[in-house]
VOTORVO-343086 format. One line per 4 residues: their letters; for each residue z, y, x of C-alpha. Coordinates in Angstrom, 3 decimals, padded with zeros to 6 digits. Last residue first. Layout:
! residues N
A = Z Y X ~ ...
END
This chain:
! residues 158
PVLD = -041.669 057.333 -022.739 ~ -040.671 058.117 -019.134 ~ -036.957 058.651 -018.707 ~ -036.290 061.370 -016.194
GQLD = -034.586 061.127 -012.832 ~ -031.122 060.457 -011.487 ~ -028.836 057.461 -011.030 ~ -025.331 057.949 -009.698
FDFV = -024.567 054.715 -007.832 ~ -021.095 053.840 -006.579 ~ -020.742 051.175 -003.883 ~ -017.250 049.963 -002.974
NNKG = -016.795 047.185 -000.405 ~ -013.362 045.566 -000.093 ~ -013.755 044.636 003.560 ~ -013.473 041.294 005.320
AVVD = -017.226 041.054 005.823 ~ -019.273 044.230 005.311 ~ -021.928 044.590 002.593 ~ -024.562 047.170 003.568
AKLR = -025.937 048.696 000.385 ~ -029.368 050.021 -000.478 ~ -030.955 051.860 -003.405 ~ -034.609 052.915 -002.967
STEP = -035.108 051.864 -006.599 ~ -038.804 051.056 -006.161 ~ -038.771 047.824 -004.147 ~ -035.367 046.715 -005.472
SFYA = -036.827 046.827 -008.999 ~ -035.294 048.135 -012.244 ~ -034.287 051.477 -010.664 ~ -037.821 052.903 -010.976
KPIL = -037.600 052.278 -014.728 ~ -035.465 055.398 -015.255 ~ -032.406 054.527 -017.379 ~ -032.351 053.533 -021.064
PKGP = -035.639 051.630 -020.802 ~ -037.193 050.768 -024.181 ~ -036.403 047.355 -025.601 ~ -037.916 044.183 -024.262
MRLT = -040.627 042.616 -026.414 ~ -040.022 039.642 -028.685 ~ -043.188 037.549 -028.919 ~ -041.657 034.303 -027.652
EAAA = -038.643 034.601 -029.971 ~ -040.804 035.517 -032.978 ~ -042.994 032.459 -032.539 ~ -040.013 030.166 -032.994
EAKA = -038.692 032.173 -035.966 ~ -041.918 032.422 -037.955 ~ -040.527 034.851 -040.506 ~ -040.397 037.635 -037.918
LHEP = -044.155 037.410 -037.475 ~ -045.031 038.320 -041.106 ~ -042.271 040.956 -041.109 ~ -043.608 042.862 -038.111
LPPS = -041.241 042.444 -035.182 ~ -038.284 044.732 -034.711 ~ -037.995 046.585 -031.395 ~ -035.856 044.820 -028.829
PGTL = -032.540 046.525 -028.225 ~ -032.221 049.127 -025.501 ~ -032.950 048.480 -021.881 ~ -030.819 048.641 -018.757
SIAV = -031.679 047.834 -015.174 ~ -030.156 048.297 -011.727 ~ -031.745 046.994 -008.527 ~ -030.160 047.083 -005.077
RCPG = -031.490 046.129 -001.643 ~ -028.956 044.387 000.529 ~ -027.886 044.630 004.174 ~ -025.296 042.110 005.326
VPAG = -022.587 039.934 003.820 ~ -023.567 038.064 000.660 ~ -022.044 039.642 -002.451 ~ -018.655 039.405 -004.143
DGTG = -016.409 036.586 -005.380 ~ -016.019 038.228 -008.801 ~ -016.831 035.091 -010.788 ~ -018.168 032.364 -008.521
YTSL = -021.181 031.749 -006.281 ~ -022.652 035.273 -006.108 ~ -020.569 037.598 -008.270 ~ -020.394 041.391 -008.125
SYSG = -017.739 043.583 -009.747 ~ -019.009 046.373 -011.995 ~ -017.755 049.627 -013.499 ~ -019.924 051.766 -015.812
NEDT = -016.907 052.648 -017.976 ~ -018.067 050.417 -020.867 ~ -018.464 047.497 -018.444 ~ -021.321 047.010 -015.981
TALA = -023.014 043.651 -015.650 ~ -022.991 041.856 -012.314 ~ -025.196 039.896 -009.926 ~ -025.278 038.821 -006.282
PVTG = -028.511 037.492 -004.787 ~ -028.761 034.065 -003.112 ~ -030.021 034.124 000.471 ~ -033.446 032.606 001.122
PTEP = -034.736 035.559 003.131 ~ -032.062 037.831 004.662 ~ -032.567 041.242 003.014 ~ -029.928 040.323 000.460
IFSV = -030.700 041.260 -003.167 ~ -027.767 043.034 -004.834 ~ -028.388 043.035 -008.583 ~ -026.721 045.220 -011.243
SAKA = -027.523 044.667 -014.924 ~ -026.471 047.582 -017.119 ~ -024.105 046.982 -020.049 ~ -022.474 050.434 -019.888
VPKG = -023.793 053.356 -017.817 ~ -021.096 055.952 -017.179 ~ -022.221 059.620 -017.301 ~ -022.916 061.720 -014.176
RYTV = -026.677 061.930 -014.570 ~ -026.773 058.170 -015.014 ~ -023.632 056.471 -013.757 ~ -023.038 053.096 -012.160
TGRV = -019.626 052.208 -010.772 ~ -018.355 050.107 -007.907 ~ -017.336 046.659 -006.769 ~ -018.088 044.329 -003.898
KAVP = -015.847 041.625 -002.436 ~ -017.337 039.899 000.598 ~ -019.558 036.828 000.860 ~ -020.206 034.493 003.771
VGKP = -023.112 032.026 003.567 ~ -021.748 028.831 005.150 ~ -023.094 026.433 002.533 ~ -021.196 028.068 -000.332
AGCG = -017.450 027.476 000.137 ~ -016.306 025.887 -003.140 ~ -013.571 023.897 -001.512 ~ -012.560 025.106 001.899
GPGA = -013.913 028.348 003.378 ~ -013.284 027.188 006.915 ~ -015.682 024.268 006.600 ~ -016.268 021.764 003.797
ALLA = -016.504 019.059 006.452 ~ -012.895 019.695 007.440 ~ -011.781 019.340 003.812 ~ -013.691 016.064 003.453
LGLL = -012.187 014.763 006.689 ~ -008.670 015.519 005.422 ~ -009.375 013.796 002.095 ~ -010.681 010.739 003.934
AGVR = -007.583 010.642 006.142 ~ -005.260 010.973 003.148 ~ -007.099 008.226 001.258 ~ -006.971 005.991 004.329
LRGL = -003.261 006.681 004.855 ~ -002.515 005.951 001.199 ~ -004.321 002.603 001.434 ~ -002.393 001.689 004.606
RM = 000.917 002.396 002.809 ~ 000.000 000.000 000.000
END
């Protein structure tokens, strides 16, 4: 009986060593750091916006968040609120209104209606929707509680 417990203990110890310094749930050696901040548009909080930090290192998983009613966000990559991959990131922020209603004859065909539903109109300038056009950047630093606030500017284009 004692030998069985020793084997189980040894196997558990080896499994923890193999998992690396991060222990259980450590994502394949890609370090993350806490990231939070606020998003405003012309000085006013932006609620329900999608915030994406896209690492400049190819193949690295992006970090995502949705802003709360105060425009605050906390990024997640592998688990809730764990942060963003360490290093330089390009940032995209998007927010659209509700989908416009479909014509009645299409709305009745529920399956077709879902595939035809168009996104709502942009509630912030569309340039921020893509990391290529937003010009927003953030350098996530390991071991630091990173804070990135974004005050979006520009006009909405109809």
